[in-house]
N, C-alpha and C positions, 0 to 999 in steps of 0.2 A: 500581548493581544495578537501579534502577527503570528506567533507560533500555533495559536488556536486556529487561525484563519487557514494557515498552511495545514494544519492536521485535518481539518474538514475539507479544504479545498484539494488536498493531495492524497491524503490516507484514505478517505472514503472511496473516491473513484478508482484508486488502485485496487482496492478490496472488490469493487463490483467488477472490474475488468478481469481480476483473477478468478473471481467465482464464475463468469461467463466463460473464459477460456477452459477452466478445468472441468466444469460440470456440463457445459452445453455444446461447446464446440469439439472438445476432445472425442467424445463418442461418434462423431460423424467422421472423423478421420481414421482411416483403417490403418495406413502404414505409419502414420506420425503420432499415434495416440499418446504414447508414452512421453514423447518430447513435449507435446501441447500440454498434457497434464503437469509436467514439471514445470514449465514455464508459467502456467497459470497459478500454480501453487506458490512459486517463487514470488510473482508479482503480489499475490494476496498476502503472503506473509510480510513482505517488505511494507505494504500498505498498512498493516496492522502495527508494525514497529513505528512508522512515521505517525500514525494517528496516536499511539500512546505516548511517543516522545514528545509530540506537540502539546498534550496535556500536562506532562510531567516538567517542562521546562519552566524556568523562572526568569524573570528580568534581573539583570545585574546593574547595580548602581554605577554610573560613570566615575571614573577616578577624577577627583579634584586636584588640580595642579596648583 
């Protein structure tokens, strides 16, 4: 259950921040446009990976001794 909470609590905000950086703030920057777009895209892609990984993870049974 914690993996889904991380997926929603970390993945979705990273995707939103990446979109804001890449599409809203980058056009406002004249000299750093490429860098801001790259960082925004990178944050968004990492957010998508965390989001997907959170839903694909499974609980592992503890090892009994």
